TORKOL-747705 format. One record per residue (C-alpha): residue in three letters; x negated, y negated, z negated. Coordinates in nm, 3 decimals, padded with zeros to 5 digits, always signed. Example, Ala and Ser with C-alpha at 12.3 -4.5 7.8 and 13.67 -1.06 7.14 Angstrom:
<sites>
(ala, (-01.230, +00.450, -00.780))
(ser, (-01.367, +00.106, -00.714))
</sites>
This chain:
<sites>
(unk, (+03.901, +04.778, +01.520))
(unk, (+03.640, +04.764, +01.795))
(unk, (+03.565, +05.102, +01.951))
(unk, (+03.230, +05.244, +02.056))
(unk, (+03.294, +05.172, +02.424))
(unk, (+03.335, +04.800, +02.358))
(unk, (+03.043, +04.788, +02.114))
(unk, (+02.824, +04.967, +02.366))
(unk, (+02.910, +04.725, +02.645))
(unk, (+02.847, +04.431, +02.413))
(unk, (+02.507, +04.572, +02.312))
(unk, (+02.418, +04.612, +02.680))
(unk, (+02.502, +04.246, +02.743))
(unk, (+02.300, +04.130, +02.442))
(unk, (+02.011, +04.349, +02.555))
(unk, (+02.018, +04.203, +02.905))
(unk, (+02.011, +03.850, +02.766))
(unk, (+01.720, +03.943, +02.540))
(unk, (+01.535, +04.107, +02.829))
(unk, (+01.580, +03.807, +03.058))
(unk, (+01.476, +03.558, +02.791))
(unk, (+01.166, +03.771, +02.732))
(unk, (+01.087, +03.756, +03.104))
(unk, (+01.135, +03.379, +03.112))
(unk, (+00.914, +03.318, +02.810))
(unk, (+00.656, +03.583, +02.899))
(unk, (+00.732, +03.772, +02.577))
(unk, (+00.682, +04.138, +02.675))
(unk, (+00.786, +04.259, +02.330))
(unk, (+01.123, +04.086, +02.351))
(unk, (+01.171, +04.211, +02.707))
(unk, (+01.110, +04.570, +02.594))
(unk, (+01.344, +04.531, +02.295))
(unk, (+01.610, +04.407, +02.535))
(unk, (+01.571, +04.713, +02.754))
(unk, (+01.592, +04.936, +02.447))
(unk, (+01.910, +04.758, +02.334))
(unk, (+02.061, +04.813, +02.678))
(unk, (+01.978, +05.184, +02.666))
(unk, (+02.125, +05.217, +02.317))
(unk, (+02.437, +05.037, +02.435))
(unk, (+02.477, +05.278, +02.726))
(unk, (+02.447, +05.575, +02.492))
(unk, (+02.701, +05.423, +02.254))
(unk, (+02.942, +05.353, +02.539))
(unk, (+02.915, +05.710, +02.670))
(unk, (+02.966, +05.846, +02.319))
(unk, (+03.283, +05.639, +02.295))
(unk, (+03.408, +05.773, +02.628))
(unk, (+03.344, +06.134, +02.527))
(unk, (+03.511, +06.082, +02.190))
(unk, (+03.813, +05.923, +02.358))
(unk, (+03.841, +06.211, +02.607))
(unk, (+03.820, +06.471, +02.331))
(unk, (+04.091, +06.298, +02.129))
(unk, (+04.306, +06.278, +02.441))
(unk, (+04.247, +06.648, +02.516))
(unk, (+04.348, +06.765, +02.168))
(unk, (+04.644, +06.528, +02.157))
(unk, (+04.538, +06.303, +01.871))
</sites>
């Protein structure tokens, strides 16, 4: 099972690719969606880290 940390990093990569392709094609909408995907990926990654630390702290 893929955890939130990995999913978040993957979403950041996909967002960066989308952003760069938007820049290359002059598609501002795609560029903005890419940045949004990157931000969402960062949030997801941080959530995964916090969840992992909590589980570690309570001994799960």
